ZADO-1210 file (C-alpha; in nm, 4 decimals, padded with zeros to 6 digits):
<atoms>
<atom x="04.0706" y="00.4744" z="-00.6677" code="MET" pos="1"/>
<atom x="03.9745" y="00.3967" z="-00.9469" code="SER" pos="2"/>
<atom x="03.6549" y="00.3907" z="-01.1353" code="ALA" pos="3"/>
<atom x="03.7068" y="00.0220" z="-01.2745" code="SER" pos="4"/>
<atom x="03.8561" y="-00.1032" z="-00.8890" code="ASP" pos="5"/>
<atom x="03.5644" y="-00.3834" z="-00.8716" code="PRO" pos="6"/>
<atom x="03.5496" y="-00.1883" z="-00.4661" code="SER" pos="7"/>
<atom x="03.4296" y="00.1054" z="-00.5856" code="VAL" pos="8"/>
<atom x="03.0220" y="00.0609" z="-00.6246" code="THR" pos="9"/>
<atom x="02.8720" y="00.2670" z="-00.9232" code="PRO" pos="10"/>
<atom x="02.6863" y="00.5402" z="-00.7865" code="VAL" pos="11"/>
<atom x="02.3522" y="00.4099" z="-00.9995" code="ALA" pos="12"/>
<atom x="02.3755" y="00.0653" z="-00.8815" code="ALA" pos="13"/>
<atom x="02.3773" y="00.2197" z="-00.5446" code="ARG" pos="14"/>
<atom x="02.0910" y="00.3723" z="-00.6117" code="ALA" pos="15"/>
<atom x="01.9247" y="00.0546" z="-00.7340" code="SER" pos="16"/>
<atom x="01.9736" y="-00.0431" z="-00.3916" code="THR" pos="17"/>
<atom x="01.8148" y="00.2565" z="-00.1709" code="ASP" pos="18"/>
<atom x="01.4819" y="00.0905" z="-00.3273" code="ASN" pos="19"/>
<atom x="01.2760" y="-00.2312" z="-00.2637" code="LEU" pos="20"/>
<atom x="01.0603" y="-00.1542" z="-00.5150" code="VAL" pos="21"/>
<atom x="01.1274" y="-00.0228" z="-00.8679" code="GLU" pos="22"/>
<atom x="00.8175" y="00.0822" z="-01.1213" code="ILE" pos="23"/>
<atom x="00.9479" y="00.1115" z="-01.4233" code="GLN" pos="24"/>
<atom x="00.7380" y="00.2158" z="-01.7618" code="ASP" pos="25"/>
<atom x="00.4521" y="-00.0261" z="-01.6695" code="VAL" pos="26"/>
<atom x="00.1411" y="-00.0202" z="-01.8470" code="HIS" pos="27"/>
<atom x="-00.2264" y="-00.1516" z="-01.7455" code="TYR" pos="28"/>
<atom x="-00.5260" y="-00.0970" z="-01.9995" code="SER" pos="29"/>
<atom x="-00.8733" y="-00.2476" z="-01.8352" code="VAL" pos="30"/>
<atom x="-01.1093" y="-00.3581" z="-02.0421" code="ASN" pos="31"/>
<atom x="-00.9594" y="-00.1354" z="-02.3221" code="GLY" pos="32"/>
<atom x="-00.9351" y="00.1585" z="-02.0689" code="ARG" pos="33"/>
<atom x="-00.6009" y="00.2553" z="-01.9444" code="GLU" pos="34"/>
<atom x="-00.5114" y="00.2291" z="-01.6053" code="ILE" pos="35"/>
<atom x="-00.1697" y="00.3801" z="-01.6172" code="PHE" pos="36"/>
<atom x="00.0487" y="00.4822" z="-01.9520" code="SER" pos="37"/>
<atom x="00.3635" y="00.4517" z="-01.8209" code="GLY" pos="38"/>
<atom x="00.4153" y="00.5108" z="-01.4718" code="LEU" pos="39"/>
<atom x="00.7450" y="00.5294" z="-01.3100" code="ASN" pos="40"/>
<atom x="00.8230" y="00.4901" z="-00.9746" code="LEU" pos="41"/>
<atom x="01.0634" y="00.4271" z="-00.6353" code="ALA" pos="42"/>
<atom x="00.9612" y="00.3202" z="-00.2985" code="ILE" pos="43"/>
<atom x="01.3210" y="00.3567" z="-00.0775" code="PRO" pos="44"/>
<atom x="01.4119" y="00.1036" z="00.1573" code="ARG" pos="45"/>
<atom x="01.2708" y="00.1678" z="00.5582" code="GLY" pos="46"/>
<atom x="01.0749" y="00.4536" z="00.4756" code="ARG" pos="47"/>
<atom x="00.7223" y="00.5273" z="00.4600" code="ILE" pos="48"/>
<atom x="00.6034" y="00.6146" z="00.1081" code="THR" pos="49"/>
<atom x="00.2471" y="00.7701" z="-00.0069" code="ALA" pos="50"/>
<atom x="00.0239" y="00.6401" z="-00.2496" code="ILE" pos="51"/>
<atom x="-00.2845" y="00.9493" z="-00.3271" code="MET" pos="52"/>
<atom x="-00.4476" y="00.9987" z="-00.5955" code="GLY" pos="53"/>
<atom x="-00.8252" y="01.0811" z="-00.6784" code="PRO" pos="54"/>
<atom x="-01.0838" y="00.7978" z="-00.6862" code="SER" pos="55"/>
<atom x="-01.0282" y="00.5899" z="-00.9814" code="GLY" pos="56"/>
<atom x="-00.6929" y="00.6154" z="-01.0850" code="THR" pos="57"/>
<atom x="-00.5760" y="00.2556" z="-00.9735" code="GLY" pos="58"/>
<atom x="-00.3726" y="00.3361" z="-00.6834" code="LYS" pos="59"/>
<atom x="-00.5193" y="-00.0295" z="-00.5164" code="THR" pos="60"/>
<atom x="-00.4140" y="-00.1595" z="-00.9292" code="THR" pos="61"/>
<atom x="-00.1061" y="-00.0768" z="-00.8114" code="LEU" pos="62"/>
<atom x="-00.0436" y="-00.2681" z="-00.5048" code="MET" pos="63"/>
<atom x="-00.1368" y="-00.6179" z="-00.6916" code="ARG" pos="64"/>
<atom x="00.0808" y="-00.4934" z="-00.9129" code="LEU" pos="65"/>
<atom x="00.3218" y="-00.5025" z="-00.6742" code="ILE" pos="66"/>
<atom x="00.2499" y="-00.8289" z="-00.5413" code="THR" pos="67"/>
<atom x="00.1685" y="-00.9796" z="-00.8949" code="GLY" pos="68"/>
<atom x="-00.2260" y="-01.0363" z="-00.7908" code="GLN" pos="69"/>
<atom x="-00.1605" y="-00.8908" z="-01.1565" code="ILE" pos="70"/>
<atom x="00.0289" y="-00.8536" z="-01.4632" code="ARG" pos="71"/>
<atom x="00.1072" y="-00.5326" z="-01.6379" code="PRO" pos="72"/>
<atom x="00.1665" y="-00.5086" z="-02.0369" code="SER" pos="73"/>
<atom x="00.4745" y="-00.3550" z="-02.0523" code="SER" pos="74"/>
<atom x="00.6949" y="-00.2730" z="-01.8167" code="GLY" pos="75"/>
<atom x="00.9344" y="-00.4002" z="-01.5194" code="ARG" pos="76"/>
<atom x="00.7555" y="-00.4099" z="-01.1481" code="ILE" pos="77"/>
<atom x="01.0646" y="-00.4904" z="-00.9188" code="VAL" pos="78"/>
<atom x="01.0718" y="-00.6081" z="-00.5376" code="PHE" pos="79"/>
<atom x="01.4355" y="-00.6142" z="-00.5015" code="ASP" pos="80"/>
<atom x="01.6575" y="-00.6848" z="-00.7671" code="GLY" pos="81"/>
<atom x="01.3343" y="-00.9280" z="-00.8856" code="GLN" pos="82"/>
<atom x="01.1036" y="-00.8792" z="-01.1326" code="ASP" pos="83"/>
<atom x="00.7392" y="-00.9945" z="-01.0026" code="VAL" pos="84"/>
<atom x="00.5836" y="-01.0147" z="-01.3580" code="PRO" pos="85"/>
<atom x="00.8043" y="-01.2626" z="-01.4596" code="THR" pos="86"/>
<atom x="00.8191" y="-01.4334" z="-01.1421" code="LEU" pos="87"/>
<atom x="00.7288" y="-01.8834" z="-01.1801" code="LYS" pos="88"/>
<atom x="00.4378" y="-01.9341" z="-00.9087" code="ARG" pos="89"/>
<atom x="00.6544" y="-02.0848" z="-00.6630" code="ALA" pos="90"/>
<atom x="00.8765" y="-01.8098" z="-00.6427" code="ASP" pos="91"/>
<atom x="00.6179" y="-01.5556" z="-00.6265" code="LEU" pos="92"/>
<atom x="00.4976" y="-01.6757" z="-00.3097" code="TYR" pos="93"/>
<atom x="00.8264" y="-01.7103" z="-00.1805" code="LYS" pos="94"/>
<atom x="00.8523" y="-01.3400" z="-00.2326" code="LEU" pos="95"/>
<atom x="00.5077" y="-01.2871" z="-00.0694" code="ARG" pos="96"/>
<atom x="00.6353" y="-01.4081" z="00.2541" code="LEU" pos="97"/>
<atom x="00.8106" y="-01.0735" z="00.3005" code="ARG" pos="98"/>
<atom x="00.5440" y="-00.9297" z="00.1993" code="MET" pos="99"/>
<atom x="00.1751" y="-00.7495" z="00.4703" code="GLY" pos="100"/>
<atom x="-00.1188" y="-00.6804" z="00.3640" code="MET" pos="101"/>
<atom x="-00.3314" y="-00.4139" z="00.5678" code="LEU" pos="102"/>
<atom x="-00.6230" y="-00.4411" z="00.4058" code="PHE" pos="103"/>
<atom x="-00.9053" y="-00.2153" z="00.3506" code="GLN" pos="104"/>
<atom x="-01.1923" y="-00.2424" z="00.6823" code="ASN" pos="105"/>
<atom x="-00.9077" y="-00.5349" z="00.8313" code="GLY" pos="106"/>
<atom x="-01.0712" y="-00.8237" z="00.6268" code="ALA" pos="107"/>
<atom x="-01.0439" y="-01.0783" z="00.9192" code="LEU" pos="108"/>
<atom x="-01.1659" y="-01.4023" z="00.9171" code="LEU" pos="109"/>
<atom x="-01.4620" y="-01.4124" z="01.0571" code="THR" pos="110"/>
<atom x="-01.5724" y="-01.7738" z="01.1922" code="ASP" pos="111"/>
<atom x="-01.1762" y="-01.7339" z="01.4338" code="ARG" pos="112"/>
<atom x="-01.1053" y="-01.5586" z="01.6667" code="ASN" pos="113"/>
<atom x="-00.8386" y="-01.2630" z="01.6809" code="VAL" pos="114"/>
<atom x="-00.5390" y="-01.5328" z="01.7655" code="PHE" pos="115"/>
<atom x="-00.6344" y="-01.7039" z="01.5284" code="GLU" pos="116"/>
<atom x="-00.6307" y="-01.4743" z="01.2633" code="ASN" pos="117"/>
<atom x="-00.3030" y="-01.3214" z="01.3668" code="VAL" pos="118"/>
<atom x="-00.2521" y="-01.6900" z="01.3552" code="ALA" pos="119"/>
<atom x="-00.3595" y="-01.7860" z="01.0034" code="PHE" pos="120"/>
<atom x="-00.0308" y="-01.6953" z="00.7870" code="PRO" pos="121"/>
<atom x="00.1808" y="-01.8980" z="01.0449" code="LEU" pos="122"/>
<atom x="00.0224" y="-02.1855" z="00.9806" code="ARG" pos="123"/>
<atom x="-00.0436" y="-02.1607" z="00.6274" code="GLU" pos="124"/>
<atom x="00.3095" y="-02.1101" z="00.5202" code="HIS" pos="125"/>
<atom x="00.4975" y="-02.2420" z="00.8123" code="THR" pos="126"/>
<atom x="00.5925" y="-02.5513" z="01.0253" code="LYS" pos="127"/>
<atom x="00.6404" y="-02.3846" z="01.3318" code="LEU" pos="128"/>
<atom x="00.5061" y="-02.5857" z="01.6271" code="PRO" pos="129"/>
<atom x="00.1964" y="-02.3727" z="01.8056" code="ASN" pos="130"/>
<atom x="00.4611" y="-02.3080" z="02.0870" code="SER" pos="131"/>
<atom x="00.6352" y="-02.0638" z="01.8849" code="LEU" pos="132"/>
<atom x="00.3274" y="-01.9715" z="01.7363" code="ILE" pos="133"/>
<atom x="00.1667" y="-01.8373" z="02.0258" code="ARG" pos="134"/>
<atom x="00.4640" y="-01.6882" z="02.2099" code="HIS" pos="135"/>
<atom x="00.4648" y="-01.4630" z="01.7857" code="ILE" pos="136"/>
<atom x="00.0994" y="-01.4232" z="01.7927" code="VAL" pos="137"/>
<atom x="00.0499" y="-01.2786" z="02.1456" code="LEU" pos="138"/>
<atom x="00.4426" y="-01.0684" z="02.0487" code="THR" pos="139"/>
<atom x="00.2260" y="-00.9057" z="01.7913" code="LYS" pos="140"/>
<atom x="-00.1063" y="-00.8599" z="01.9342" code="LEU" pos="141"/>
<atom x="00.1199" y="-00.6505" z="02.2514" code="GLN" pos="142"/>
<atom x="00.2658" y="-00.4217" z="02.0036" code="ALA" pos="143"/>
<atom x="-00.1081" y="-00.3518" z="01.8669" code="VAL" pos="144"/>
<atom x="-00.1842" y="-00.3275" z="02.2012" code="GLY" pos="145"/>
<atom x="-00.4356" y="-00.6229" z="02.2595" code="LEU" pos="146"/>
<atom x="-00.2920" y="-00.9114" z="02.3324" code="ARG" pos="147"/>
<atom x="-00.5888" y="-00.8414" z="02.5644" code="GLY" pos="148"/>
<atom x="-00.8325" y="-00.9278" z="02.2780" code="ALA" pos="149"/>
<atom x="-00.7046" y="-01.2344" z="02.1529" code="ALA" pos="150"/>
<atom x="-01.0156" y="-01.4604" z="02.2772" code="GLY" pos="151"/>
<atom x="-01.2515" y="-01.2247" z="02.1206" code="LEU" pos="152"/>
<atom x="-01.4958" y="-01.2945" z="01.7760" code="GLU" pos="153"/>
<atom x="-01.4135" y="-01.0143" z="01.5073" code="PRO" pos="154"/>
<atom x="-01.8012" y="-00.9288" z="01.5846" code="ALA" pos="155"/>
<atom x="-01.6750" y="-00.7944" z="01.8894" code="GLU" pos="156"/>
<atom x="-01.4214" y="-00.5692" z="01.7916" code="LEU" pos="157"/>
<atom x="-01.4979" y="-00.2002" z="01.6930" code="SER" pos="158"/>
<atom x="-01.3675" y="-00.0136" z="01.4117" code="GLY" pos="159"/>
<atom x="-01.0795" y="00.0424" z="01.4980" code="GLY" pos="160"/>
<atom x="-01.0035" y="-00.2848" z="01.6993" code="MET" pos="161"/>
<atom x="-01.0104" y="-00.5097" z="01.3962" code="ALA" pos="162"/>
<atom x="-00.8348" y="-00.2764" z="01.1725" code="ARG" pos="163"/>
<atom x="-00.5196" y="-00.3406" z="01.4686" code="ARG" pos="164"/>
<atom x="-00.6213" y="-00.6861" z="01.4847" code="VAL" pos="165"/>
<atom x="-00.5192" y="-00.7227" z="01.1116" code="ALA" pos="166"/>
<atom x="-00.2334" y="-00.4611" z="01.1604" code="LEU" pos="167"/>
<atom x="-00.1265" y="-00.7487" z="01.3464" code="ALA" pos="168"/>
<atom x="-00.1718" y="-01.0659" z="01.1614" code="ARG" pos="169"/>
<atom x="00.0646" y="-00.8464" z="00.8905" code="ALA" pos="170"/>
<atom x="00.3246" y="-00.8067" z="01.0879" code="MET" pos="171"/>
<atom x="00.2763" y="-01.1730" z="01.1722" code="ALA" pos="172"/>
<atom x="00.5971" y="-01.3104" z="00.9209" code="THR" pos="173"/>
<atom x="00.8001" y="-01.0909" z="00.9778" code="ASP" pos="174"/>
<atom x="00.7125" y="-00.9067" z="00.6844" code="PRO" pos="175"/>
<atom x="00.9946" y="-00.6575" z="00.4792" code="GLU" pos="176"/>
<atom x="00.7347" y="-00.4539" z="00.2952" code="LEU" pos="177"/>
<atom x="00.4465" y="-00.3776" z="00.5300" code="LEU" pos="178"/>
<atom x="00.1147" y="-00.2468" z="00.2391" code="ILE" pos="179"/>
<atom x="-00.1828" y="-00.0258" z="00.3921" code="TYR" pos="180"/>
<atom x="-00.5011" y="-00.0505" z="00.1536" code="ASP" pos="181"/>
<atom x="-00.6098" y="00.2911" z="00.2537" code="GLU" pos="182"/>
<atom x="-00.5842" y="00.2845" z="00.6672" code="PRO" pos="183"/>
<atom x="-00.7160" y="00.5265" z="00.7875" code="PHE" pos="184"/>
<atom x="-01.1318" y="00.5050" z="00.6116" code="THR" pos="185"/>
<atom x="-01.4026" y="00.4650" z="00.8459" code="GLY" pos="186"/>
<atom x="-01.1678" y="00.5302" z="01.2272" code="LEU" pos="187"/>
<atom x="-01.3143" y="00.7992" z="01.4298" code="ASP" pos="188"/>
<atom x="-01.0493" y="01.0312" z="01.5039" code="PRO" pos="189"/>
<atom x="-00.8176" y="00.8389" z="01.8181" code="ILE" pos="190"/>
<atom x="-00.8885" y="00.5646" z="01.6343" code="SER" pos="191"/>
<atom x="-00.7319" y="00.6812" z="01.3637" code="MET" pos="192"/>
<atom x="-00.4766" y="00.8603" z="01.5638" code="GLY" pos="193"/>
<atom x="-00.3793" y="00.4774" z="01.7553" code="MET" pos="194"/>
<atom x="-00.3554" y="00.3638" z="01.3844" code="ILE" pos="195"/>
<atom x="-00.1093" y="00.6188" z="01.2858" code="VAL" pos="196"/>
<atom x="00.0960" y="00.5959" z="01.6106" code="ARG" pos="197"/>
<atom x="00.1089" y="00.2355" z="01.4812" code="LEU" pos="198"/>
<atom x="00.2704" y="00.2720" z="01.1532" code="VAL" pos="199"/>
<atom x="00.5423" y="00.4532" z="01.2063" code="ARG" pos="200"/>
<atom x="00.6424" y="00.3001" z="01.5077" code="GLN" pos="201"/>
<atom x="00.6393" y="-00.0237" z="01.3697" code="MET" pos="202"/>
<atom x="00.7980" y="00.0496" z="01.0600" code="ASN" pos="203"/>
<atom x="01.0945" y="00.2262" z="01.2739" code="TYR" pos="204"/>
<atom x="01.1890" y="00.0333" z="01.5305" code="ALA" pos="205"/>
<atom x="01.1004" y="-00.3173" z="01.2661" code="LEU" pos="206"/>
<atom x="01.3272" y="-00.1278" z="01.0554" code="GLY" pos="207"/>
<atom x="01.0711" y="-00.2094" z="00.7664" code="ILE" pos="208"/>
<atom x="00.8969" y="-00.0722" z="00.4346" code="THR" pos="209"/>
<atom x="00.6004" y="00.1378" z="00.4167" code="SER" pos="210"/>
<atom x="00.3018" y="00.1977" z="00.1808" code="ILE" pos="211"/>
<atom x="-00.0121" y="00.4175" z="00.2139" code="VAL" pos="212"/>
<atom x="-00.2469" y="00.4039" z="00.0081" code="VAL" pos="213"/>
<atom x="-00.4993" y="00.6830" z="00.1166" code="SER" pos="214"/>
<atom x="-00.7142" y="01.0356" z="00.0171" code="HIS" pos="215"/>
<atom x="-00.6882" y="01.1374" z="00.4001" code="ASP" pos="216"/>
<atom x="-00.4280" y="01.4168" z="00.3046" code="VAL" pos="217"/>
<atom x="-00.4097" y="01.5506" z="00.6796" code="GLU" pos="218"/>
<atom x="-00.2582" y="01.2624" z="00.8198" code="GLU" pos="219"/>
<atom x="-00.0514" y="01.1266" z="00.5083" code="LEU" pos="220"/>
<atom x="00.0627" y="01.4470" z="00.5696" code="SER" pos="221"/>
<atom x="00.2637" y="01.4072" z="00.9265" code="ILE" pos="222"/>
<atom x="00.3382" y="01.0072" z="00.8205" code="LEU" pos="223"/>
<atom x="00.4825" y="00.9483" z="00.5034" code="ALA" pos="224"/>
<atom x="00.8465" y="01.0419" z="00.4024" code="ASP" pos="225"/>
<atom x="00.8057" y="01.0149" z="00.0377" code="MET" pos="226"/>
<atom x="00.4628" y="01.1196" z="-00.1398" code="SER" pos="227"/>
<atom x="00.3409" y="01.0222" z="-00.4760" code="TYR" pos="228"/>
<atom x="-00.0186" y="01.1076" z="-00.6775" code="ILE" pos="229"/>
<atom x="-00.1243" y="00.9289" z="-00.9793" code="ILE" pos="230"/>
<atom x="-00.3246" y="01.0688" z="-01.2188" code="ALA" pos="231"/>
<atom x="-00.3935" y="01.0092" z="-01.5716" code="GLY" pos="232"/>
<atom x="-00.1720" y="00.7244" z="-01.5849" code="GLY" pos="233"/>
<atom x="00.1002" y="00.8629" z="-01.4816" code="LYS" pos="234"/>
<atom x="00.2853" y="01.0571" z="-01.1447" code="VAL" pos="235"/>
<atom x="00.1814" y="01.3597" z="-01.0981" code="ALA" pos="236"/>
<atom x="00.3776" y="01.5056" z="-00.8654" code="ALA" pos="237"/>
<atom x="00.6559" y="01.2986" z="-00.5965" code="ALA" pos="238"/>
<atom x="00.8072" y="01.4819" z="-00.2915" code="GLY" pos="239"/>
<atom x="00.7525" y="01.5794" z="00.0413" code="SER" pos="240"/>
<atom x="00.4596" y="01.7062" z="00.2055" code="PHE" pos="241"/>
<atom x="00.5792" y="02.0847" z="00.1154" code="VAL" pos="242"/>
<atom x="00.6558" y="01.9978" z="-00.2027" code="ASP" pos="243"/>
<atom x="00.3256" y="01.8769" z="-00.3211" code="LEU" pos="244"/>
<atom x="00.1389" y="02.1797" z="-00.1236" code="LYS" pos="245"/>
<atom x="00.3023" y="02.4492" z="-00.3458" code="ASP" pos="246"/>
<atom x="00.2710" y="02.1995" z="-00.6798" code="HIS" pos="247"/>
<atom x="00.2310" y="02.4334" z="-00.9473" code="GLN" pos="248"/>
<atom x="-00.0275" y="02.1664" z="-01.1510" code="SER" pos="249"/>
<atom x="-00.3641" y="02.1797" z="-01.1337" code="GLU" pos="250"/>
<atom x="-00.4943" y="01.8390" z="-01.0407" code="ILE" pos="251"/>
<atom x="-00.2079" y="01.8313" z="-00.7785" code="VAL" pos="252"/>
<atom x="-00.3722" y="02.1596" z="-00.6397" code="ASN" pos="253"/>
<atom x="-00.7337" y="02.0699" z="-00.6730" code="GLN" pos="254"/>
<atom x="-00.6115" y="01.7166" z="-00.4741" code="PHE" pos="255"/>
<atom x="-00.4322" y="01.8737" z="-00.2390" code="MET" pos="256"/>
<atom x="-00.6479" y="02.1226" z="-00.1413" code="ASN" pos="257"/>
<atom x="-00.9821" y="01.9781" z="-00.1791" code="GLY" pos="258"/>
<atom x="-01.1170" y="02.1330" z="-00.4442" code="LEU" pos="259"/>
<atom x="-01.4654" y="02.0820" z="-00.6111" code="ALA" pos="260"/>
<atom x="-01.3619" y="02.2443" z="-01.0101" code="ASP" pos="261"/>
<atom x="-01.0332" y="02.1063" z="-01.0868" code="GLY" pos="262"/>
<atom x="-00.9285" y="01.9001" z="-01.4159" code="PRO" pos="263"/>
<atom x="-01.1069" y="01.5587" z="-01.2121" code="VAL" pos="264"/>
<atom x="-01.4544" y="01.6307" z="-01.3301" code="ALA" pos="265"/>
<atom x="-01.7192" y="01.5137" z="-01.0656" code="PHE" pos="266"/>
<atom x="-01.8902" y="01.3487" z="-01.3982" code="HIS" pos="267"/>
<atom x="-01.8437" y="01.0068" z="-01.5422" code="TYR" pos="268"/>
<atom x="-01.7514" y="01.0652" z="-01.9105" code="PRO" pos="269"/>
<atom x="-02.0934" y="00.9713" z="-02.0118" code="ALA" pos="270"/>
<atom x="-02.3658" y="01.0871" z="-02.3429" code="PRO" pos="271"/>
<atom x="-02.5293" y="01.4533" z="-02.3903" code="ASP" pos="272"/>
<atom x="-02.7536" y="01.4383" z="-02.0892" code="TYR" pos="273"/>
<atom x="-03.1168" y="01.5470" z="-02.2887" code="PHE" pos="274"/>
<atom x="-03.0085" y="01.2933" z="-02.5401" code="GLU" pos="275"/>
<atom x="-02.9869" y="01.0201" z="-02.3276" code="GLN" pos="276"/>
<atom x="-03.3321" y="01.1106" z="-02.1497" code="LEU" pos="277"/>
<atom x="-03.4940" y="01.1290" z="-02.4711" code="LEU" pos="278"/>
<atom x="-03.3879" y="00.7968" z="-02.6058" code="SER" pos="279"/>
<atom x="-03.5129" y="00.4349" z="-02.4668" code="ARG" pos="280"/>
<atom x="-03.0829" y="00.3428" z="-02.4278" code="THR" pos="281"/>
<atom x="-02.9178" y="00.3340" z="-02.1440" code="VAL" pos="282"/>
</atoms>
């Protein structure tokens, strides 16, 4: 069989289809401050990918770029073959229906109960009858163990329960990609363990792709199939947690081991301390 045979898929094309999301040479700045300077990474299909890095390195910004909330200065953000920044508004909205987002701290609608929070994306983006919406909502709440809490208000939920309701809402439209922005923040060890288990169960039971943005190295070590550490506007390291733990880069070593001293400084860049104290300006 020759390479020119149309039944043979080139290696490069096969590799591309293995990734649901590809970030290609992305540059992005805010008010003259460079966030990304040639960022390249790929999110493999059906896997859990962790995005890590020191505070302020653009992890949440990357999620906003992937979902088309903002556009890069240059470079490509490709979701299943579509270049997200070039899409028209209607096409972008269609694409977002294939994505689910678990916002930091849950971001539940406080004027709606648990049932209506989960039903919200279905009511907004579909014309399904109420009977089918009810079936979907109860199924998603059952998956996160909160079917019995359908009538509760957000104020009646614990932090862990609220995060699980938010996960049920993110799954309501059966997305291909689930994005978790700091899903472990503020959770006790038991709730954190529940979320880790749910993320894994949902990912592999439903065959979806997950991106988890977090600082929790220990939790991600048992959750992620692939991990990226972003620093200095680019990928500082990528691979399994074993690879990252043994990485020779100082910034990767500082982050993975929680070291106070290293390339990531504690102080934000500022004028000389004593000169500023003696001056009349901030």
